[in-house]
N, C-alpha and C positions, 0 to 999 in steps of 0.2 A: 461743530465738524466744520473743517477747513473745505471747502469746496474748487479750492484753486491749486490744490498740493498737485494734480496732473497736469493742468494747465501752466506750471510753473515748469512742470519736468520736463517737459516737451516741448517746452518754450526755448532752456540750457541747453537742451539738445540740438535745438536746428542754430542756436548760436555757434556754440561747438561745430557744430558742421559746417557754419557760415551760410546758413537760408537768410532769405531776409525776411523781419517780422514785421517789416514796418506797417502793414496795413491787416495783423491780426486785432478782430475784433474783440473785448476781454468784455463781459458785463459781471455783475456782481451777486448776480441772484441764478446764473443757470451752473448749471455740473458739464462740464467739461467731457465731450464723451468718453464712453468706455466699450470693451468690446473681452466676455470672458471666451476664451479660447479652449476648444479640447482638441488631440493631436494622438495621433493613432501612432505608439511607440516601433509597429512593425510597419510602415509604412510611410510615417511620414503628412499623410494626408490629414487634414482638419475640420470641426466644425465651430462654425462664431456666432456665439449671441451679441448682438449689437443692443449699445444701447445709447441711441443719437445724442441727448442729448443737446447742448449749444446749438448746434449745424440747424438744427429741425426748427429753430428761431431768426435763420435771415428775413431777413429783408429785402426787398427790392431797393426800397430809399437807402439801405444803406452800404450798398451796394454801388449805388449812385453819388456817393460820400466818395469811393478810390475808382471811379471810373476811368480815370486818367489812369490807371494801372493797368485796364486793358487794353487803353488805347496806345497805349506806345509798346504792347508787347507785340511775338511772332506767333505766339502759341498760346494758345487756351488749351487745356484740362481739366474735366471735371468729372464729375459721376452721379449720385445719386441720393446721396445721405443729406442734401437740403431740399427746402419745398420747390418742385417744381416749377411753380410761376417762376422763381429766383433762377432757378436755371436753365429755362429756357432763354430767360430777358438777358441770362449774361453769353449763352450764347450766341445767342443773334445782333446785339451789340459787338461779341466779337466779330462775329463774318462782316458787318457794316464798316466794321475799322482795317478790313484785310487781314485779320487772324488767320490762320488755320485750328480748327477746331478740331479737340479732341474727348469724346463721351465715350466713357467705360463703363455701361449701367451697371451697374452696383451701389446697394444691392437690386439686383434685380426687379422690378418691375411696369406696369406698362406706361406705354408715352405715345404722344400724339402723330401725326404728321407731319406737324411743324415742326417737331422736335428732331424728327428725319431727316428731315431740307434742309440743316441746318450743321448737321455734322457733316465734315471729312472723310473722319478717320474714324470709326466706332468700332470698339474692342472688347467685345465680351468675352468670357471665358467660355468650355463648352458648354456648359450649365447654364450660362444667362443667357447665351446665345437659343438654346433648346426653349428656353422659360418664352423669351421674347420672341421667335418666328413658331412657335408651337409644332415643329419638326425635334426628334431626338438629334442630338449630338453625337457621334460617340466616335467619329472617325473623321477621315476627310472628303468622303462624295459627300460625306451625311453635313457635314461643317460647309461643303459646297454647294447645296442647295438650302440650308439658311443664310448661306450670303447672297443668295438671290433674290431673296424674301426683302434681305434686307437691304438691297439695291435697289429692289422696286418698289421700298419706301421713300425714299431719294437718300441715300446714305451715297457717299460718292466714293469711301472706300470701306470696302468690309473688311473686318480684320478679326479671326477667331483664335483664340489661343488656346491653345487643346495638352496641354502638360508637357509629360514626354514626347509626344507628337508631335511636336511643335508648333507652326502656327502659319495659319489658312488666310489666305487674300485674294480681294477679287473687285475689280474698278473698272471703269470703262475703257481701259486700256487690256483688260487681261484677267488673268491669276495668278497664284503660282504657291507654291509650299516651300514654308523654309524651316528646317531640321531643326529641330532642338539641339545644345548641347549636350553630350553622355555626360551623366553626373551619376553612372550607375555606383551605387556603394557608397556614397557620397553624401543622400540625402539626411539631413534632419530633420525638418517641417518646411512644411509647401507655402505656411500660412504669409501673407505678404507679397506673394510671390506676379500674381497679378499688378498690383503699384510699383513693384519692379520694375518690371516688365512698361508696362505705363511710362515712367518716368525715365528710365534708359531712352523707350522711343521719342516719345517727348524732345528733352537734348538732344537726339540725334539728329533730329529734323529740325529743331532751331540753328543747327548746327551747320544744316545747309546739304545731308547727307541726303542719298533717296529715299523714299519708305522702305524698298529692299534691303539696304542698307541700316537703315533705324531700325526693321524687326529685327535682325541680327544683333544690333548694341542692346535692342532691350530685352533678349532671349539672351543673353550676356550679362543682364543685370538680374532676372528673374534664376540666372540660371545657380552662380555663385549666391544668390539669397535665401536658397532653398537649404543648403550646407549648414545655416547658420540658425541659431534659435532667434526665435523673437522677430519681432519684423521691423521697426524704423530701426533698431541696432542690425540685425541682418544684412542692412543693403552696405553695398560693393562700393568701396570707391571706386573713380573714375580709370586710377589705374592698372585693377587689377582689372576692370571691366573689359579696358583695349587689350590685356594680357589674354586675355578669354578668345577674346573677338579674332585676337591675328595666330592664333594656335592652329 
């Protein structure tokens, strides 16, 4: 059995899209993470079963071997598919070295106050926000309540994505709501929309855009992705994102 077929496929896809893979760790004894995705053919919504695989074995020592990559970065974006002690170590290291930190808490699971204190932008979707805040999040008003909870825990900016309802955010300067792009009749499946949002959002912040502008950029990335099948293959090119943002 070839344990690395999926790894090679993903690596080739990154190379094709000019994504730097120099710090990717390959272990001959571990299976690349995979996910089984069920999609409702009527709504495009999904249910995902994840086998984490190799990411669950990541060690702090392996991060330390690549620490200069964090030190020379402007943005540090992460989630919860690797061990939490590793994730927290990375967030703290990033903060100590002047990075803007973003945590997308997926898959959602309980995290400590120390986590929250090291997060500049906390980006759950409505389901993750509800699970972590312990309150329902089905509309903008409920998102506001969840955001208050996250802010009280130490997050600088709580940013909750709400699908077709857009994005709600709150920080020390105030709060706001950024409407979603109207993709009525074009949605094929929503898998990967959160990844698209976070990637677009982080890229925009790295280029000096304001949080409001970055949210719109992330929203455009996600909006285009849901009109296509798949996850990584559904992600749009920069020219497509900018065309939608400027429309």
